[in-house]
LOROTI-685382 format. One line per 2 residues: number of its first residue (from 0); their letters; for each residue x negated, y negated, z negated of C-alpha. Coordinates in nm, 4 decimals, decimal comma. Layout:
! residues N
NUM) A) X:Y:Z ~ ... $
END
This chain:
! residues 224
0) MN) 2,0899:0,7835:4,0394 ~ 1,7844:1,0114:4,0177 $
2) KL) 1,5967:0,7585:4,2273 ~ 1,6912:0,4842:3,9808 $
4) VA) 1,5659:0,6920:3,6878 ~ 1,2420:0,7593:3,8705 $
6) MA) 1,1993:0,3897:3,9466 ~ 1,2560:0,2999:3,5802 $
8) AT) 1,0064:0,5601:3,4648 ~ 0,7507:0,4444:3,7224 $
10) LL) 0,7873:0,0837:3,6122 ~ 0,7417:0,1723:3,2449 $
12) VA) 0,4315:0,3806:3,3225 ~ 0,2896:0,0918:3,5263 $
14) MV) 0,3507:-0,1503:3,2402 ~ 0,1605:0,0748:3,0009 $
16) AT) -0,1229:0,1329:3,2474 ~ -0,1767:-0,2373:3,3150 $
18) GS) -0,1668:-0,3340:2,9490 ~ 0,1596:-0,5259:2,9852 $
20) VA) 0,2760:-0,3084:2,7010 ~ 0,0592:-0,0975:2,4735 $
22) LA) 0,2552:0,1664:2,2902 ~ 0,1130:0,1524:1,9407 $
24) VD) 0,1883:0,2275:1,5786 ~ 0,2462:-0,0997:1,3966 $
26) TP) -0,0442:-0,2191:1,1849 ~ 0,0456:-0,2001:0,8143 $
28) VP) 0,0828:-0,5345:0,6365 ~ 0,0304:-0,5288:0,2578 $
30) AS) 0,3478:-0,5843:0,0585 ~ 0,1822:-0,8781:-0,1183 $
32) TQ) 0,1112:-1,0464:0,2165 ~ 0,4652:-0,9821:0,3364 $
34) TF) 0,6068:-1,1369:0,0205 ~ 0,3734:-1,4349:0,0554 $
36) IN) 0,4691:-1,4980:0,4197 ~ 0,8388:-1,4758:0,3347 $
38) GL) 0,7846:-1,7372:0,0643 ~ 0,5792:-1,9604:0,2939 $
40) YA) 0,8678:-1,9570:0,5403 ~ 1,1471:-1,9837:0,2850 $
42) GS) 1,4677:-2,0774:0,4635 ~ 1,3746:-1,8697:0,7691 $
44) TL) 1,4578:-1,5104:0,8531 ~ 1,1462:-1,3326:0,9776 $
46) VR) 1,1562:-1,0170:1,1889 ~ 0,8349:-0,8252:1,2536 $
48) VS) 0,7465:-0,7990:1,6220 ~ 0,6059:-0,4606:1,7168 $
50) DS) 0,2333:-0,4568:1,7867 ~ 0,3248:-0,3101:2,1249 $
52) FD) 0,4758:-0,6438:2,2258 ~ 0,2675:-0,9249:2,0729 $
54) QL) -0,0627:-0,8944:2,2583 ~ 0,0000:-1,1051:2,5722 $
56) WV) 0,1716:-1,4443:2,5755 ~ 0,3178:-1,7005:2,8139 $
58) AE) 0,4018:-2,0674:2,7575 ~ 0,7621:-2,1431:2,8428 $
60) AG) 0,8063:-2,5100:2,7531 ~ 0,6267:-2,8344:2,8252 $
62) NA) 0,5644:-2,8895:2,4557 ~ 0,4382:-2,5445:2,3527 $
64) SA) 0,2398:-2,5836:2,0313 ~ 0,0655:-2,4142:1,7415 $
66) TA) 0,0805:-2,5426:1,3831 ~ -0,1305:-2,4019:1,0983 $
68) RF) 0,0663:-2,3192:0,7819 ~ -0,1921:-2,1419:0,5650 $
70) AG) -0,5711:-2,1057:0,5613 ~ -0,7559:-1,8628:0,3381 $
72) YT) -1,0964:-1,9125:0,5013 ~ -1,2574:-2,1402:0,7589 $
74) NT) -1,1551:-2,0219:1,1052 ~ -1,1169:-2,1707:1,4522 $
76) FG) -0,7909:-2,0930:1,6279 ~ -0,7446:-2,1112:2,0028 $
78) YI) -0,6332:-1,9269:2,3109 ~ -0,7978:-1,7095:2,5758 $
80) GG) -0,6989:-1,7774:2,9357 ~ -0,5333:-1,5002:3,1345 $
82) FS) -0,4562:-1,1418:3,0462 ~ -0,8058:-1,0059:3,1099 $
84) GT) -1,1686:-1,1076:3,0871 ~ -1,4201:-1,1458:2,8048 $
86) PS) -1,2683:-1,3559:2,5228 ~ -1,5848:-1,5594:2,4660 $
88) AT) -1,5898:-1,6657:2,8323 ~ -1,2450:-1,8273:2,8345 $
90) FT) -1,1776:-1,9083:2,4681 ~ -1,0405:-2,2616:2,4276 $
92) PA) -1,0591:-2,3902:2,0673 ~ -0,7433:-2,5596:1,9452 $
94) FT) -0,8352:-2,6535:1,5866 ~ -1,0612:-2,5512:1,2994 $
96) VP) -0,9069:-2,5206:0,9549 ~ -1,1417:-2,5402:0,6544 $
98) GG) -1,1106:-2,2488:0,4148 ~ -0,9608:-2,2668:0,0694 $
100) NG) -0,6825:-2,5049:0,1711 ~ -0,4044:-2,2579:0,0985 $
102) AL) -0,0608:-2,3683:0,2144 ~ -0,0857:-2,6526:0,4649 $
104) TP) 0,1487:-2,9413:0,5332 ~ 0,3091:-2,8767:0,8739 $
106) GL) 0,1476:-3,1007:1,1340 ~ -0,1837:-3,1376:0,9533 $
108) YN) -0,3492:-2,8950:1,1955 ~ -0,1655:-2,8538:1,5222 $
110) AA) -0,2430:-2,8379:1,8937 ~ -0,0763:-2,8075:2,2317 $
112) LP) -0,0785:-2,4712:2,4060 ~ -0,1273:-2,4100:2,7809 $
114) SP) 0,1165:-2,5531:3,0369 ~ 0,4460:-2,3764:3,1154 $
116) SA) 0,4144:-2,0305:3,2753 ~ 0,0453:-2,0117:3,1801 $
118) QF) -0,0628:-1,6644:3,0680 ~ -0,2941:-1,6279:2,7716 $
120) RF) -0,4015:-1,4376:2,4643 ~ -0,4372:-1,5881:2,1187 $
122) GL) -0,7851:-1,5936:1,9712 ~ -0,9552:-1,6512:1,6382 $
124) NA) -1,3211:-1,7481:1,6146 ~ -1,4018:-1,5952:1,2785 $
126) NG) -1,5564:-1,8518:1,0461 ~ -1,6322:-2,0622:1,3534 $
128) VG) -1,9322:-1,8451:1,4426 ~ -1,7649:-1,5349:1,5848 $
130) PI) -1,6797:-1,2783:1,6765 ~ -1,3703:-1,3956:1,8614 $
132) WS) -1,0767:-1,1751:1,7736 ~ -0,8071:-1,1477:2,0395 $
134) SL) -0,4352:-1,0769:2,0220 ~ -0,5066:-0,8112:2,2874 $
136) NS) -0,6390:-0,5244:2,0794 ~ -0,8533:-0,3771:2,3562 $
138) DN) -1,0601:-0,7000:2,3625 ~ -1,1787:-0,6534:2,0056 $
140) TD) -1,5303:-0,5243:1,9502 ~ -1,4557:-0,3268:1,6335 $
142) GG) -1,2972:-0,0389:1,8172 ~ -0,9934:-0,2264:1,9423 $
144) LD) -0,8429:-0,2864:1,5993 ~ -0,5461:-0,5202:1,5641 $
146) HM) -0,6366:-0,8628:1,4183 ~ -0,3008:-1,0396:1,4552 $
148) VT) 0,0520:-0,9549:1,3466 ~ 0,3582:-1,1425:1,4655 $
150) YY) 0,7017:-1,2320:1,3324 ~ 1,0012:-1,3799:1,5131 $
152) IS) 1,2157:-1,6390:1,3338 ~ 1,5626:-1,5036:1,4062 $
154) AG) 1,7632:-1,7458:1,1898 ~ 1,7268:-2,0508:0,9678 $
156) IG) 1,4502:-2,3094:0,9809 ~ 1,2515:-2,2901:1,3030 $
158) VG) 1,4790:-2,0348:1,4683 ~ 1,3315:-1,9177:1,7975 $
160) NY) 0,9709:-1,9787:1,6930 ~ 0,7080:-1,7167:1,6159 $
162) VI) 0,4696:-1,6731:1,3237 ~ 0,1270:-1,5173:1,3808 $
164) AF) -0,1013:-1,4055:1,0990 ~ -0,4700:-1,3196:1,1440 $
166) ED) -0,7254:-1,0905:0,9843 ~ -1,0756:-1,2369:1,0263 $
168) LP) -1,2939:-0,9501:0,9014 ~ -1,4159:-0,6673:1,1275 $
170) GP) -1,3584:-0,2994:1,0770 ~ -1,0950:-0,0813:0,9135 $
172) LG) -0,9671:-0,1037:0,5580 ~ -1,2463:0,0014:0,3248 $
174) GG) -1,5020:-0,0408:0,6000 ~ -1,5754:-0,4070:0,5350 $
176) SD) -1,2289:-0,5500:0,5897 ~ -0,9394:-0,6060:0,3520 $
178) RD) -0,6830:-0,6007:0,6379 ~ -0,4577:-0,8427:0,4511 $
180) FD) -0,3636:-1,0647:0,7502 ~ -0,3488:-1,3852:0,5494 $
182) DL) -0,6701:-1,5569:0,6642 ~ -0,4880:-1,7946:0,8995 $
184) II) -0,1119:-1,8173:0,9460 ~ 0,0310:-2,0229:1,2324 $
186) TI) 0,3726:-2,1217:1,3691 ~ 0,4088:-2,0912:1,7461 $
188) AG) 0,6728:-2,2959:1,9313 ~ 0,7513:-2,2984:2,3031 $
190) AR) 0,5692:-1,9736:2,3828 ~ 0,6663:-1,6084:2,3695 $
192) PT) 0,5179:-1,2618:2,4025 ~ 0,5444:-1,1089:2,7476 $
194) PE) 0,7235:-0,8912:2,8221 ~ 0,9745:-1,0095:2,5668 $
196) PG) 1,0342:-0,7498:2,2916 ~ 1,4122:-0,7578:2,3382 $
198) TL) 1,3886:-0,7242:2,7156 ~ 1,1560:-0,4257:2,6920 $
200) LL) 1,3681:-0,2541:2,4306 ~ 1,6791:-0,3003:2,6451 $
202) FG) 1,4904:-0,1623:2,9436 ~ 1,3782:0,1401:2,7440 $
204) SA) 1,7309:0,2035:2,6184 ~ 1,8699:0,1747:2,9704 $
206) AA) 1,6080:0,4111:3,1094 ~ 1,6793:0,6629:2,8339 $
208) GL) 2,0513:0,6357:2,9001 ~ 2,0038:0,6885:3,2717 $
210) YA) 1,7850:0,9905:3,2060 ~ 2,0430:1,1463:2,9728 $
212) WS) 2,3223:1,0789:3,2226 ~ 2,1166:1,2369:3,5009 $
214) RR) 2,0552:1,5538:3,2955 ~ 2,4262:1,5873:3,2146 $
216) SR) 2,5157:1,5425:3,5813 ~ 2,2703:1,8089:3,6913 $
218) KA) 2,3997:2,0545:3,4296 ~ 2,7572:1,9882:3,5364 $
220) AV) 2,6669:2,0490:3,9006 ~ 2,4993:2,3806:3,8134 $
222) KA) 2,8007:2,5018:3,6146 ~ 3,0325:2,4048:3,8993 $
END
């Protein structure tokens, strides 16, 4: 059993080291933005995905797609091939949404995502002229700040899809950015974060349980 605990711990450390999971404090989303997103997706139950689990993505269906739902400013949305490499070198534009449109009719701006099993990061070309903000925080040139928050639709309309919301300004709050995450809001279908949030949480719970069991066993052996 100790070997199993060690293996679980080693795997988790490796996942953190390779960037498969980045243990992070979730980026705050203003209450006004949260209320707005809930209204935009009325009829759906949204669950915030931890920032630790929304940075790397994989397409899982032949019809994986992205559909813009709200645009505050002009921005170009796309994806960045692979899990590493300079965003500008592999950024593939999907669509450009003119600013000031507000809520968008679903299907007005949409695009296909990479083929099944393809690995990628989401990207936003701010105002169409850069910089390119990545869903992988360490890619971002403003000190690795988070520029995308994610929600999972757990029930209701669009169940199983994801919602991603971007911040297009650089820097921290008060340092040039408003950090409101309502500059471009998009529905993602047929793709998921990797590793999946639920899978990783189950793994962590199992590892913690194994560790606790191992400690109890050792204490019992000592007392005996």
